[in-house]
C-alpha positions as CSV (number, residue, x, y, z in Angstrom):
1,M,-189.8,77.4,11.1
2,S,-192.8,79.6,10.7
3,G,-196.2,78.3,9.5
4,M,-196.2,80.3,6.3
5,H,-196.4,78.6,3.0
6,T,-197.7,75.3,4.2
7,R,-200.3,75.0,1.5
8,G,-203.4,74.5,3.7
9,E,-206.1,74.3,1.0
10,Y,-207.9,71.1,0.2
11,P,-205.6,69.2,-2.1
12,R,-208.1,67.2,-4.2
13,P,-210.8,69.7,-5.1
14,Q,-212.8,67.5,-7.5
15,F,-213.4,64.8,-4.9
16,E,-213.7,66.4,-1.5
17,R,-214.6,65.0,2.0
18,S,-215.0,67.1,5.1
19,L,-213.0,64.8,7.4
20,W,-209.4,65.4,6.6
21,L,-206.1,66.6,8.1
22,N,-203.4,68.6,6.4
23,L,-199.9,67.2,7.1
24,N,-197.9,69.9,5.4
25,G,-195.5,72.0,7.5
26,E,-192.5,71.1,9.5
27,W,-191.0,67.6,9.2
28,Q,-187.8,66.1,10.3
29,F,-185.4,65.6,7.4
30,Q,-182.0,64.0,6.6
31,F,-179.8,63.2,3.6
32,D,-178.7,59.5,3.3
33,D,-175.8,59.8,0.9
34,K,-174.2,56.6,2.2
35,Q,-177.5,54.6,1.8
36,V,-177.5,53.3,5.4
37,G,-181.0,54.4,6.4
38,V,-182.8,51.1,5.7
39,A,-180.1,48.9,7.3
40,E,-180.0,51.2,10.4
41,Q,-183.8,51.3,10.5
42,W,-184.2,55.0,10.4
43,F,-188.0,54.3,10.1
44,K,-188.0,53.3,13.8
45,D,-186.7,55.5,16.6
46,K,-184.1,57.6,14.9
47,I,-184.5,61.4,15.1
48,L,-183.5,63.0,11.8
49,E,-180.9,65.8,11.9
50,Q,-182.6,68.6,9.9
51,K,-186.0,70.3,9.5
52,I,-187.8,70.8,6.2
53,R,-191.0,72.6,5.3
54,V,-193.3,70.2,3.3
55,P,-194.4,70.3,0.5
56,F,-191.3,72.1,-0.7
57,C,-188.3,70.0,-2.0
58,Y,-185.0,70.5,-0.3
59,Q,-183.6,72.3,-3.3
60,S,-186.1,75.2,-2.9
61,K,-185.7,78.2,-0.6
62,L,-189.2,77.7,0.8
63,S,-188.2,74.3,2.2
64,G,-185.9,76.1,4.6
65,I,-182.9,74.2,3.2
66,G,-182.3,75.5,-0.4
67,V,-179.2,73.7,-1.7
68,S,-178.9,72.4,-5.2
69,E,-176.3,69.7,-4.9
70,F,-177.5,66.1,-5.5
71,H,-178.6,64.0,-2.6
72,D,-180.5,61.1,-4.1
73,T,-181.7,59.5,-0.9
74,V,-183.6,61.6,1.6
75,W,-185.7,60.8,4.7
76,Y,-188.7,62.6,6.2
77,K,-190.4,62.0,9.5
78,R,-193.2,63.5,11.6
79,T,-195.6,62.6,14.3
80,V,-199.4,62.9,14.0
81,D,-202.2,62.6,16.5
82,I,-205.4,61.2,14.9
83,P,-208.2,63.6,15.7
84,E,-210.9,62.2,17.9
85,E,-213.6,62.5,15.2
86,M,-211.5,60.3,12.9
87,K,-211.0,57.4,15.4
88,G,-212.9,54.2,14.6
89,K,-212.7,54.9,10.9
90,R,-210.2,53.8,8.2
91,I,-207.4,56.4,7.9
92,I,-206.0,57.0,4.4
93,L,-202.6,58.6,4.0
94,H,-202.1,60.6,0.8
95,F,-199.0,61.9,-1.0
96,G,-199.7,64.3,-3.9
97,A,-196.3,63.7,-5.5
98,V,-192.9,62.5,-4.3
99,D,-189.9,62.4,-6.7
100,Y,-189.1,59.7,-7.5
101,A,-189.3,56.3,-5.6
102,S,-190.9,56.2,-2.2
103,R,-191.3,53.9,0.8
104,V,-193.5,54.8,3.7
105,W,-193.6,53.5,7.2
106,V,-196.1,54.2,10.0
107,N,-194.8,53.3,13.5
108,G,-192.1,51.2,12.0
109,H,-194.4,49.2,9.8
110,M,-194.1,49.6,6.0
111,V,-197.4,50.7,4.5
112,A,-196.6,51.8,0.9
113,A,-194.1,51.8,-1.9
114,H,-194.5,53.9,-5.1
115,E,-192.5,54.8,-8.2
116,G,-193.2,57.9,-10.3
117,G,-192.2,61.5,-9.4
118,H,-195.3,63.3,-10.6
119,T,-198.3,61.2,-9.6
120,P,-200.1,60.6,-6.3
121,F,-200.3,57.5,-4.1
122,A,-202.2,56.6,-1.0
123,A,-202.2,53.9,1.7
124,D,-204.7,52.7,4.3
125,I,-202.6,53.0,7.5
126,T,-205.3,52.1,10.0
127,D,-203.8,48.8,11.1
128,A,-200.4,50.4,11.7
129,L,-201.7,53.1,14.0
130,K,-201.5,53.1,17.8
131,E,-204.6,53.3,19.8
132,N,-203.2,56.3,21.7
133,G,-200.8,58.4,19.6
134,P,-198.6,60.0,18.7
135,N,-198.0,58.1,15.5
136,V,-194.8,58.4,13.5
137,I,-194.9,58.7,9.7
138,T,-191.5,58.1,7.9
139,L,-190.9,58.4,4.2
140,R,-187.7,57.5,2.3
141,A,-187.5,59.1,-1.2
142,Q,-185.0,58.0,-3.7
143,D,-184.2,60.1,-6.8
144,F,-181.8,59.2,-9.6
145,S,-180.6,62.6,-10.6
146,R,-178.1,61.5,-13.3
147,D,-180.4,58.9,-15.0
148,V,-181.5,60.4,-18.3
149,T,-183.9,57.5,-18.9
150,L,-185.9,58.5,-15.9
151,P,-189.2,60.5,-16.6
152,R,-188.0,63.8,-15.3
153,G,-189.3,66.7,-17.5
154,K,-187.1,69.8,-17.3
155,Q,-185.1,68.6,-14.2
156,Y,-181.5,68.7,-15.2
157,W,-179.1,65.8,-14.7
158,R,-176.4,68.2,-13.6
159,E,-176.3,70.2,-10.4
160,K,-176.3,73.7,-12.0
161,S,-179.2,74.4,-14.4
162,E,-178.4,75.7,-17.9
163,L,-180.1,76.1,-21.3
164,I,-183.6,74.6,-21.3
165,F,-183.0,72.5,-18.1
166,Y,-183.8,73.7,-14.6
167,T,-183.0,72.9,-11.0
168,S,-183.9,69.3,-9.9
169,T,-186.6,68.3,-7.5
170,T,-186.1,65.4,-5.0
171,G,-188.6,64.1,-2.5
172,I,-192.0,65.5,-1.5
173,W,-193.2,68.4,-3.7
174,Q,-197.0,68.2,-3.4
175,P,-199.3,68.1,-0.3
176,V,-199.4,65.3,2.2
177,W,-202.7,64.7,4.1
178,I,-204.9,62.1,5.7
179,E,-208.7,61.5,5.5
180,A,-211.0,59.3,7.4
181,V,-213.5,56.9,5.7
182,E,-215.7,54.0,6.6
183,P,-214.6,50.5,5.4
184,I,-217.2,50.9,2.7
185,H,-216.8,54.2,0.8
186,L,-216.8,55.8,-2.6
187,R,-213.3,55.4,-3.9
188,R,-213.6,57.1,-7.3
189,V,-216.0,58.4,-9.9
190,Y,-215.3,59.0,-13.6
191,Y,-217.3,61.5,-15.7
192,Y,-218.3,61.0,-19.4
193,P,-220.1,64.1,-20.6
194,D,-222.3,63.8,-23.6
195,I,-223.4,67.2,-24.8
196,D,-225.3,65.7,-27.9
197,R,-227.8,64.0,-25.6
198,N,-227.3,66.4,-22.7
199,E,-226.4,63.5,-20.4
200,I,-223.6,62.9,-18.0
201,G,-222.2,59.4,-17.7
202,I,-220.9,58.5,-14.3
203,Q,-218.9,55.4,-13.3
204,Y,-218.9,54.7,-9.6
205,V,-216.1,52.7,-7.9
206,V,-216.8,51.5,-4.4
207,E,-214.2,50.3,-1.9
208,G,-215.4,47.5,0.3
209,W,-218.3,46.3,-1.9
210,T,-219.6,42.9,-1.2
211,E,-222.7,41.0,-2.4
212,D,-223.8,40.6,1.2
213,T,-224.4,44.4,1.8
214,E,-226.9,46.5,-0.1
215,I,-225.0,49.6,-1.2
216,T,-226.8,52.5,-2.8
217,I,-225.3,55.7,-4.1
218,R,-227.5,58.8,-4.2
219,T,-226.3,61.4,-6.7
220,Q,-227.5,65.0,-6.5
221,I,-226.5,67.3,-9.4
222,S,-227.1,71.1,-9.2
223,F,-226.2,74.2,-11.1
224,E,-225.8,77.5,-9.3
225,G,-227.7,76.2,-6.3
226,E,-230.6,74.7,-8.3
227,T,-231.1,70.9,-8.1
228,L,-231.3,69.5,-11.6
229,A,-231.2,65.8,-11.1
230,V,-231.3,63.2,-8.3
231,D,-230.4,59.6,-9.0
232,E,-230.1,56.5,-6.9
233,C,-227.9,53.7,-8.1
234,K,-227.9,50.2,-6.4
235,M,-224.4,48.9,-6.7
236,T,-224.5,45.3,-8.1
237,A,-220.7,45.3,-8.5
238,S,-217.7,47.4,-7.2
239,R,-217.8,49.4,-10.5
240,Q,-220.9,50.5,-12.2
241,K,-221.9,53.1,-14.8
242,R,-225.0,55.3,-15.0
243,R,-226.3,57.9,-17.5
244,I,-228.2,60.9,-16.0
245,E,-230.1,63.3,-18.2
246,L,-229.7,67.0,-17.4
247,H,-232.9,69.0,-17.9
248,D,-231.0,72.2,-18.0
249,F,-230.8,74.6,-21.0
250,N,-229.6,78.1,-21.7
251,D,-231.5,80.8,-23.4
252,H,-230.6,79.3,-26.8
253,G,-232.1,75.9,-26.0
254,M,-228.7,74.2,-25.6
255,G,-227.1,72.7,-22.5
256,R,-224.9,74.8,-20.3
257,W,-221.6,73.7,-21.8
258,W,-218.1,74.3,-20.5
259,S,-215.8,76.6,-22.5
260,P,-213.1,79.1,-21.8
261,E,-215.7,81.9,-22.3
262,H,-218.4,80.2,-20.2
263,P,-216.8,77.8,-17.7
264,H,-220.0,76.3,-16.5
265,L,-219.6,73.7,-13.8
266,Y,-222.2,71.4,-12.3
267,D,-221.9,70.7,-8.6
268,V,-222.4,67.1,-7.4
269,E,-223.0,65.6,-4.0
270,Y,-222.6,61.8,-3.6
271,R,-224.1,60.0,-0.6
272,L,-223.3,56.3,-0.1
273,Y,-225.6,54.2,1.9
274,A,-224.9,50.6,3.1
275,G,-227.7,48.7,4.7
276,G,-229.7,51.9,4.9
277,A,-227.0,53.8,6.9
278,L,-225.2,56.8,5.4
279,L,-221.5,56.0,5.3
280,D,-219.9,58.5,2.9
281,T,-220.5,62.0,1.6
282,V,-218.3,63.4,-1.2
283,R,-218.6,66.8,-3.0
284,S,-217.5,67.0,-6.6
285,Y,-218.1,68.9,-9.9
286,F,-218.0,68.3,-13.6
287,G,-218.2,70.3,-16.9
288,M,-220.2,69.4,-20.0
289,R,-218.0,69.7,-23.0
290,K,-216.9,67.8,-26.1
291,V,-213.6,67.9,-28.0
292,S,-213.5,66.5,-31.5
293,V,-212.1,66.8,-35.0
294,D,-214.8,67.3,-37.7
295,S,-214.0,67.7,-41.4
296,G,-210.4,68.7,-40.6
297,K,-211.4,71.2,-38.0
298,L,-210.5,71.2,-34.3
299,C,-213.9,71.6,-32.5
300,L,-215.0,72.3,-29.0
301,N,-218.7,71.6,-28.3
302,N,-219.2,70.9,-32.0
303,R,-218.0,74.3,-33.1
304,P,-214.6,75.2,-34.7
305,F,-212.2,76.2,-31.9
306,Y,-209.2,78.4,-32.5
307,M,-206.7,77.6,-29.7
308,K,-204.6,80.5,-28.4
309,A,-202.5,78.9,-25.8
310,I,-199.4,79.6,-23.9
311,L,-196.6,77.2,-22.9
312,D,-196.3,77.1,-19.1
313,Q,-193.3,75.3,-17.5
314,G,-194.9,75.5,-14.0
315,Y,-191.9,76.7,-12.1
316,F,-192.2,79.2,-9.2
317,P,-189.8,81.5,-7.4
318,G,-188.9,80.0,-4.1
319,G,-190.7,76.8,-4.7
320,I,-189.3,75.4,-8.0
321,L,-192.0,72.9,-9.1
322,T,-194.3,73.8,-6.1
323,A,-196.3,77.0,-6.1
324,P,-195.8,78.9,-2.8
325,A,-199.6,79.3,-2.3
326,D,-202.8,78.3,-4.0
327,E,-203.2,82.0,-4.9
328,D,-200.1,81.7,-7.1
329,L,-201.7,78.9,-9.2
330,R,-204.9,81.0,-9.6
331,R,-202.8,84.0,-10.5
332,D,-201.1,82.3,-13.4
333,V,-204.5,81.3,-14.8
334,E,-205.8,84.9,-14.4
335,L,-202.7,86.4,-16.0
336,T,-203.0,84.0,-18.9
337,K,-206.6,85.0,-19.5
338,Q,-205.8,88.7,-19.1
339,M,-203.4,88.4,-22.0
340,G,-206.1,87.0,-24.2
341,F,-205.0,83.4,-24.3
342,N,-207.8,80.7,-24.0
343,G,-205.5,77.8,-23.3
344,V,-202.3,76.5,-21.6
345,R,-199.9,73.8,-22.5
346,K,-198.4,72.6,-19.2
347,H,-195.0,71.7,-20.4
348,Q,-193.1,68.6,-19.2
349,K,-194.9,68.6,-16.0
350,I,-198.0,66.9,-14.4
351,E,-199.3,69.9,-12.5
352,D,-200.8,70.2,-9.1
353,P,-204.6,69.4,-9.2
354,R,-205.3,72.8,-7.7
355,F,-204.0,74.4,-11.0
356,L,-206.5,72.3,-13.0
357,Y,-209.2,73.3,-10.6
358,W,-208.6,77.0,-11.4
359,C,-208.5,76.2,-15.1
360,D,-211.8,74.4,-14.7
361,K,-213.4,77.2,-12.7
362,L,-212.0,80.2,-14.5
363,G,-212.0,78.8,-18.0
364,L,-208.8,77.8,-19.6
365,V,-208.3,74.8,-21.9
366,V,-205.3,72.6,-21.0
367,W,-203.1,70.3,-22.9
368,G,-202.0,67.7,-20.4
369,E,-198.4,66.7,-21.0
370,A,-196.1,64.0,-19.5
371,A,-192.7,64.7,-17.9
372,N,-190.5,62.9,-20.4
373,A,-187.2,61.1,-20.1
374,Y,-184.4,62.2,-22.3
375,A,-183.1,58.8,-23.5
376,F,-184.6,55.4,-24.4
377,S,-184.4,52.1,-22.6
378,E,-186.7,49.2,-21.9
379,S,-186.6,50.2,-18.2
380,Y,-187.7,53.7,-19.2
381,V,-190.7,52.3,-21.1
382,K,-192.0,50.4,-18.1
383,K,-191.5,53.4,-15.7
384,F,-192.9,55.9,-18.1
385,T,-196.0,53.9,-19.1
386,A,-196.9,53.2,-15.5
387,E,-196.6,56.9,-14.5
388,W,-198.5,58.2,-17.5
389,A,-201.4,55.8,-16.8
390,E,-201.6,57.2,-13.3
391,A,-201.5,60.8,-14.6
392,V,-204.3,60.2,-17.1
393,D,-206.3,58.5,-14.4
394,R,-205.8,61.3,-11.9
395,D,-206.9,64.1,-14.2
396,F,-209.5,62.2,-16.2
397,N,-212.4,64.3,-14.8
398,S,-211.0,67.7,-15.5
399,P,-213.2,69.4,-18.1
400,S,-210.4,71.9,-19.0
401,I,-208.1,69.1,-20.4
402,I,-208.8,68.6,-24.1
403,T,-205.6,67.0,-25.3
404,W,-203.0,64.5,-24.0
405,V,-199.3,64.8,-25.0
406,P,-197.4,61.7,-23.8
407,L,-194.3,62.6,-25.9
408,N,-192.7,65.9,-26.9
409,E,-190.0,66.5,-29.6
410,S,-188.8,62.9,-29.6
411,W,-187.7,63.2,-25.9
412,G,-187.1,59.6,-24.7
413,I,-187.1,58.4,-28.4
414,P,-184.3,60.4,-30.0
415,N,-183.7,57.9,-32.8
416,V,-187.4,57.4,-33.6
417,K,-186.7,58.1,-37.3
418,V,-184.5,55.0,-37.7
419,D,-185.1,52.9,-34.7
420,E,-188.2,50.6,-35.0
421,Q,-188.3,49.9,-31.3
422,Q,-188.6,53.6,-30.5
423,R,-191.1,54.1,-33.3
424,Q,-193.3,51.3,-31.8
425,H,-193.1,53.1,-28.4
426,A,-194.5,56.3,-29.9
427,I,-197.3,54.4,-31.7
428,A,-198.1,52.4,-28.6
429,M,-198.3,55.6,-26.4
430,Y,-201.0,57.0,-28.8
431,H,-203.1,53.9,-28.6
432,F,-202.4,53.3,-24.9
433,T,-203.6,56.8,-24.1
434,R,-206.7,56.4,-26.3
435,S,-207.5,53.1,-24.6
436,L,-207.3,54.9,-21.2
437,D,-209.3,57.9,-22.3
438,P,-211.5,57.8,-25.4
439,T,-212.9,61.3,-24.8
440,R,-209.9,63.5,-25.6
441,L,-207.4,64.0,-28.5
442,V,-204.0,62.5,-28.3
443,I,-200.6,63.6,-29.8
444,S,-198.1,60.8,-30.3
445,N,-195.1,63.1,-30.4
446,D,-195.6,66.8,-30.3
447,G,-193.6,69.1,-32.7
448,W,-192.3,66.7,-35.3
449,E,-191.7,63.0,-36.1
450,H,-195.4,62.1,-35.5
451,A,-196.7,58.6,-35.7
452,Q,-200.5,58.5,-35.4
453,S,-201.8,61.7,-34.0
454,D,-205.2,63.4,-33.9
455,L,-203.6,66.8,-34.7
456,C,-200.6,67.8,-36.8
457,T,-198.6,69.9,-34.4
458,I,-195.5,71.9,-35.4
459,H,-192.7,73.7,-33.4
460,D,-191.0,76.6,-35.2
461,Y,-189.1,79.4,-33.5
462,R,-188.3,81.6,-36.4
463,W,-189.6,85.1,-35.8
464,D,-189.6,86.8,-39.2
465,Y,-193.1,87.6,-40.3
466,G,-192.4,87.1,-44.0
467,E,-190.7,83.7,-43.5
468,L,-193.5,82.5,-41.3
469,T,-196.4,83.6,-43.6
470,Q,-194.7,82.2,-46.6
471,K,-194.0,78.8,-45.0
472,Y,-197.5,78.4,-43.5
473,S,-199.4,79.5,-46.6
474,R,-199.4,76.0,-48.1
475,I,-199.6,72.6,-46.5
476,E,-196.6,71.4,-48.6
477,T,-194.2,73.9,-47.1
478,A,-195.8,73.7,-43.7
479,L,-195.0,70.0,-43.5
480,D,-191.3,70.7,-44.1
481,A,-190.4,70.4,-40.5
482,P,-187.8,72.6,-38.8
483,Q,-184.7,71.3,-37.1
484,N,-183.9,69.0,-40.0
485,R,-186.6,66.6,-38.8
486,D,-189.4,64.8,-40.7
487,M,-192.9,65.7,-39.7
488,Y,-194.0,62.0,-39.8
489,V,-192.1,58.8,-39.1
490,K,-192.0,55.9,-41.5
491,G,-195.4,54.4,-42.1
492,Y,-197.4,57.6,-41.3
493,R,-198.2,60.7,-43.2
494,Y,-200.4,63.8,-43.0
495,E,-204.0,62.8,-43.6
496,G,-205.9,66.1,-43.2
497,Q,-205.5,66.6,-39.5
498,P,-205.9,70.1,-38.1
499,V,-202.6,71.9,-38.1
500,L,-201.5,73.8,-35.0
501,M,-198.3,75.6,-34.1
502,T,-197.7,74.3,-30.6
503,E,-194.4,76.0,-29.9
504,F,-193.3,79.3,-31.4
505,G,-192.1,82.7,-30.3
506,G,-189.5,82.1,-27.6
507,I,-188.3,85.7,-27.9
508,S,-185.9,86.7,-25.1
509,F,-185.9,90.1,-23.5
510,Q,-183.5,90.9,-20.7
511,S,-185.2,92.8,-17.9
512,G,-183.0,94.8,-15.5
513,D,-179.8,93.0,-14.5
514,Q,-181.1,89.6,-15.5
515,S,-179.1,87.6,-18.0
516,G,-180.1,84.5,-19.9
517,W,-181.1,83.2,-23.3
518,G,-184.0,82.7,-25.7
519,Y,-184.6,81.6,-29.3
520,S,-184.3,85.1,-30.6
521,G,-183.4,88.3,-28.8
522,A,-185.1,91.7,-28.4
523,I,-182.9,94.7,-27.6
524,D,-185.6,96.7,-25.7
525,A,-189.3,96.6,-24.8
526,A,-190.3,98.2,-28.1
527,D,-188.4,95.6,-30.1
528,F,-189.9,92.9,-28.0
529,E,-193.4,94.1,-28.8
530,V,-192.6,94.2,-32.5
531,R,-191.3,90.7,-32.5
532,V,-194.2,89.3,-30.4
533,R,-196.6,91.1,-32.7
534,A,-194.9,89.6,-35.8
535,V,-195.1,86.0,-34.8
536,I,-198.7,86.1,-33.5
537,K,-199.9,88.0,-36.6
538,A,-198.2,85.4,-38.8
539,M,-200.3,82.7,-37.1
540,H,-203.5,84.7,-37.5
541,D,-202.7,85.3,-41.2
542,S,-202.0,81.7,-42.0
543,P,-204.8,79.9,-43.9
544,L,-203.7,76.6,-42.4
545,I,-203.0,77.2,-38.7
546,Q,-206.0,76.5,-36.5
547,G,-204.4,77.4,-33.2
548,Y,-201.1,78.1,-31.5
549,C,-199.1,77.9,-28.3
550,Y,-196.7,80.7,-27.6
551,T,-193.5,80.0,-25.8
552,Q,-193.8,81.0,-23.0
553,L,-195.7,82.4,-20.0
554,T,-192.7,83.4,-17.7
555,D,-189.0,83.4,-17.6
556,V,-187.6,80.3,-15.8
557,E,-184.3,80.5,-14.1
558,Q,-181.7,81.3,-16.9
559,E,-184.4,81.1,-19.7
560,I,-185.7,84.6,-20.3
561,N,-188.2,84.2,-23.2
562,G,-191.3,84.7,-21.1
563,L,-194.0,87.3,-21.7
564,L,-193.7,87.8,-17.9
565,T,-190.7,87.7,-15.7
566,F,-190.1,84.8,-13.3
567,D,-191.8,87.0,-10.6
568,R,-194.8,87.4,-12.9
569,E,-194.2,91.0,-13.8
570,S,-195.2,92.1,-17.3
571,K,-192.5,93.0,-19.9
572,I,-195.0,94.8,-22.1
573,P,-198.6,95.7,-21.2
574,L,-200.9,92.7,-20.8
575,E,-203.5,94.6,-22.9
576,T,-201.1,94.8,-25.8
577,I,-200.7,91.0,-25.9
578,R,-204.5,90.6,-25.6
579,R,-205.0,92.8,-28.7
580,F,-202.6,90.6,-30.6
581,N,-204.4,87.4,-29.6
582,E,-207.7,89.0,-30.6
583,G,-206.3,89.7,-34.0
584,K,-206.0,93.4,-33.6
585,F,-202.7,94.6,-35.1
586,E,-203.4,98.2,-36.0
587,P,-201.7,100.2,-37.1
588,E,-200.5,98.0,-40.0
589,E,-196.8,98.7,-39.6
590,D,-194.1,97.0,-41.7
591,L,-193.2,93.6,-40.3
């Protein structure tokens, strides 16, 4: 295999160390359909039969395998020599995401186990390493392709994708890497921006803290190369919070706040000292922004914010859930902004942290959404809750994320209208998410059948301008949910929350020889433009709607209702879509 498409960029851009090693690239690989690998101890001396290019799943072309049939147990293996400069330190092995359940061995010793197909995990592998390599890393991934109670997002439980469901992903699909740290190091920070006081709250989490060692963290905050604050914190526990005032103002006397128009980011360098010796250096960044609801208005930085977002499934040609290169993630953000959108709803996927980095850096608000199951069970509740907690924790510091969506369109809770257990799950997910993160808005169940939610979000795929403007001219008709659903479940009702159209459009347009489906069809490019114009204008003309999310950014496999093709080619000029998002619909044609 060639070295192309090995995703060599730093995988965790908001918490970066210099001493790390990328483990993407060629690994040994083998299917284990008979489930004999553990009994036969494949994690020891066995040489696996195939090769695969990590971090691409075996179903993808870029993996070098590219078959779609189900193989629910797969094994990976590779050797690694620990670089000389890492020796004598603690070696941490990181997996960005492995779908679904993982076990990891190093030199035959089990070092980690994890469940959850979209969230990262790590293990200190130091004690399993040989003094003189090479060291063998083995991973066994188990998927459950036909289990509809598994948090899976858009991955289909059949081998051939159809309708709104796409090709499955099994095994490693985000980067693998190691880093070297001292026994005492900075494990985590959490940011709590307060624009009203122009202060940043920081919670430090130290690994290896003891009362016997004096540990100090020096924090240096800068903006565009100018140092704004230097703070020293003596750690009296393994977790500790500080508030640091930022003496930094723009020409209007306000702080430099993060927004899609002005994505200001502050750079941070942390230095951890123990007993006076420098043991750890970490580079990071944060954004100062506030999301709130005030007097029935969705606000960003204390000002009404009209969201113009696009639904993004996060699928890529050749890579399925994995972008072929970091440039592809950046390109999707750039294309979204070029079309005049200021936000993205990442749909049924917990996206690669590099995507959030580009949203932070280039300026695009994000709705962070879980990968849902399709049916309910008590086992599902346990799996889903654990994975969602990891997702919120992973992305807590991203300034671009303004809203959490744990559930969508009653996925996983199909009988929420009549089933009290499922209703309690939706209620619990709202409060659970708020307990994990008090700084963002939370939707209990996006689209319809809301329990408690900070916004009233609606999905409506009709495309007739007259129907849409009539329906969304009054709150009474707006709350008459599509799809024969209720807008709120028993015990909950609309209480003045901001109303947003979080799925609409979905207009299909066949390009070239491609065939597929959408929610409504255009016969040619001119018809496509008329229909897109009609639905976006209806949103702008509604006195109720405070924002929208158009379906969708790109075509995905058989679904051809994107504004762009799957290869990211425009169907109509990007500038045309930008004009619609800016509310420019001249000439006023009949709609």
